[in-house]
C-alpha positions in Angstrom: -54.8 -68.4 -29.6 -55.0 -66.4 -26.4 -51.4 -67.3 -25.5 -50.2 -66.0 -28.9 -51.9 -62.6 -28.2 -50.4 -62.4 -24.8 -46.9 -63.1 -26.2 -47.3 -60.4 -28.8 -48.5 -57.8 -26.2 -45.4 -58.6 -24.1 -43.1 -58.2 -27.1 -44.8 -54.8 -28.0 -44.3 -53.6 -24.4 -40.6 -54.4 -24.6 -40.2 -52.6 -27.9 -42.3 -49.6 -26.7 -40.2 -49.4 -23.5 -37.0 -49.5 -25.4 -38.2 -46.8 -27.8 -39.3 -44.6 -24.9 -35.9 -45.1 -23.2 -34.0 -44.0 -26.3 -36.2 -41.0 -26.8 -35.8 -39.9 -23.2 -32.0 -40.4 -23.4 -31.8 -38.4 -26.6 -33.9 -35.6 -25.0 -31.6 -35.4 -21.9 -28.5 -35.3 -24.2 -30.0 -32.5 -26.3 -31.0 -30.5 -23.2 -27.5 -30.8 -21.7 -26.0 -29.6 -25.0 -28.2 -26.6 -25.2 -27.4 -25.6 -21.6 -23.6 -25.8 -22.3 -23.9 -23.6 -25.4 -26.0 -21.0 -23.5 -23.5 -20.6 -20.5 -20.6 -18.9 -22.4 -23.1 -16.3 -23.9 -24.2 -15.3 -20.4 -20.6 -15.1 -19.0 -19.7 -12.6 -21.8 -21.9 -9.9 -20.3 -19.8 -9.3 -17.1 -16.6 -9.2 -19.3 -18.1 -6.6 -21.6 -19.2 -4.5 -18.7 -15.8 -4.8 -17.1 -14.1 -3.7 -20.3 -16.3 -0.7 -20.6 -15.7 0.3 -17.0 -11.9 -0.1 -17.5 -12.1 2.2 -20.6 -13.9 4.9 -18.7 -11.5 4.6 -15.9 -8.5 5.0 -18.3 -10.1 8.1 -19.9 -10.7 9.7 -16.5 -7.2 9.0 -15.5 -5.8 10.5 -18.7 -7.9 13.6 -18.2 -6.8 14.0 -14.6 -3.1 13.7 -15.6 -3.5 16.3 -18.3 -5.1 18.8 -15.9 -2.3 18.2 -13.4 0.2 20.1 -15.6 0.5 23.5 -17.2 2.5 24.9 -20.1 4.2 28.3 -19.8 6.4 30.4 -22.1 9.6 31.7 -20.5 11.2 34.7 -22.3 13.8 37.4 -21.7 16.9 37.4 -19.6 17.0 33.7 -18.9 19.6 31.1 -19.9 17.2 29.0 -22.0 14.1 30.7 -23.4 11.3 28.3 -24.4 8.0 26.7 -23.6 8.0 24.4 -20.6 5.6 22.0 -18.9 5.3 22.4 -15.2 3.1 20.8 -12.4 -0.1 22.7 -11.7 0.4 25.2 -8.9 4.0 26.0 -9.9 5.3 29.6 -9.4 7.5 32.0 -11.4 10.6 30.8 -9.6 9.9 27.2 -10.8 9.6 28.4 -14.4 12.8 30.4 -14.3 14.7 27.4 -12.8 13.2 25.2 -15.6 14.7 27.7 -18.1 18.2 27.4 -16.6 18.0 30.3 -14.2 18.6 34.0 -14.7 21.0 35.3 -17.3 23.9 37.4 -16.2 22.2 40.6 -17.4 18.8 39.8 -15.8 17.0 42.3 -13.7 15.9 40.0 -10.9 13.6 42.6 -9.5 11.5 42.7 -12.6 9.5 39.5 -11.7 7.6 38.3 -8.7 9.2 34.9 -8.0 6.4 33.9 -5.6 3.6 34.5 -8.2 1.5 31.4 -8.9 1.4 30.4 -12.6 -1.6 29.4 -14.7 -1.7 27.5 -18.0 -0.6 29.4 -21.0 1.2 32.0 -18.9 4.1 34.1 -20.1 7.0 34.7 -17.8 9.2 37.6 -19.0 12.4 38.6 -17.3 13.6 42.0 -18.1 17.3 42.8 -18.7 19.1 45.5 -16.8 18.4 48.9 -18.2 15.6 47.6 -20.4 12.9 50.2 -21.1 9.2 49.8 -20.3 8.2 49.9 -23.9 10.5 46.9 -24.8 9.2 44.8 -21.9 5.6 45.6 -22.6 6.1 44.9 -26.3 7.6 41.5 -25.6 5.1 40.5 -22.9 1.5 41.6 -23.6 -0.7 41.9 -20.6 -3.2 39.1 -19.8 -4.8 37.5 -16.7 -2.7 34.4 -17.2 0.6 36.3 -17.5 3.4 36.5 -14.9 5.4 39.2 -16.6 7.8 41.9 -15.7 6.8 44.2 -12.9 8.2 47.2 -14.8 5.7 46.5 -17.6 2.8 47.2 -15.3 4.2 50.2 -13.5 5.1 53.6 -15.1 8.8 54.6 -14.7 9.6 57.8 -12.9 11.1 60.5 -15.2 14.2 62.0 -13.4 13.9 65.2 -15.4 10.2 66.0 -14.7 9.2 64.1 -11.5 8.3 66.1 -8.4 9.9 65.5 -5.0 7.0 63.4 -4.0 7.1 61.3 -7.1 10.8 60.7 -6.7 10.1 59.3 -3.2 8.1 56.5 -4.8 11.3 55.0 -6.1 12.7 52.1 -4.1 15.2 53.3 -1.5 14.7 57.0 -2.2 13.7 59.1 0.7 13.1 62.8 1.1 16.7 63.9 1.3 17.8 61.8 -1.7 14.9 63.0 -3.7 16.0 66.6 -3.1 19.5 65.7 -4.1 18.2 64.4 -7.4 16.3 67.7 -8.0 19.4 69.7 -7.1 21.5 67.7 -9.5 19.2 68.1 -12.5 18.9 71.8 -11.8 22.7 72.2 -11.6 23.5 70.1 -14.7 20.5 71.0 -16.9 18.8 67.7 -16.4 19.8 64.1 -16.6 21.3 62.8 -19.9 21.1 59.2 -18.8 20.0 57.2 -15.9 23.6 56.3 -15.0 24.1 59.9 -13.9 22.4 58.9 -10.7 25.8 57.4 -9.6 27.1 60.9 -9.5 24.8 61.7 -6.6 26.2 61.2 -3.1 24.8 58.2 -1.4 23.8 56.3 -4.6 26.3 53.5 -5.1 26.4 50.6 -7.5 24.0 48.4 -5.5 21.5 51.2 -5.0 21.7 52.1 -8.6 21.0 48.5 -9.8 18.0 48.5 -7.5 16.4 51.8 -8.7 17.5 51.8 -12.4 14.6 49.7 -13.6 12.1 52.2 -12.0 13.4 55.4 -13.6 13.9 56.9 -17.0 15.0 60.2 -18.6 
């Protein structure tokens, strides 16, 4: 009788050990499976952060590129009038070159080629003999404008200017100013600016230089 009980206890121990082994193995497999599933989820976080950082970097680069250029409107006596995009820090001479250069009838003294341009600037090149009113009407004044010099300075009237006022004209000294006064008194005033050529000492080159600064 006792031997039979001992045999049964041994058999139960074997069964119990087998069951425990199976349970333990199943637990280990389940734990391993859970860990494998959880790893990809954690690895996604660095990728998401990296993508967000790349997006911000791209936006900053795009903004920087945009601010590195300016857009200017080139008008008047140039070969190709139009709106042009230039690098930031460009000058009037760059805008005129972009527009194909001066036209044959351009008054090159009407613009400051060294002036630095700003975004939305207007560069207006006056034609030879163009009046102040025409230039001012085509190129309204603004802080961002690189326009004609003659639009910001009043022209000297040959028929009413004093000797001192005539001497403010480029290349006109005291003697030449007196010659202009003598001529207008002798001929009843100037009928046109071109009559300056009739005065001794004012040749074609001198006339082209001072013509934009005077009127009748």
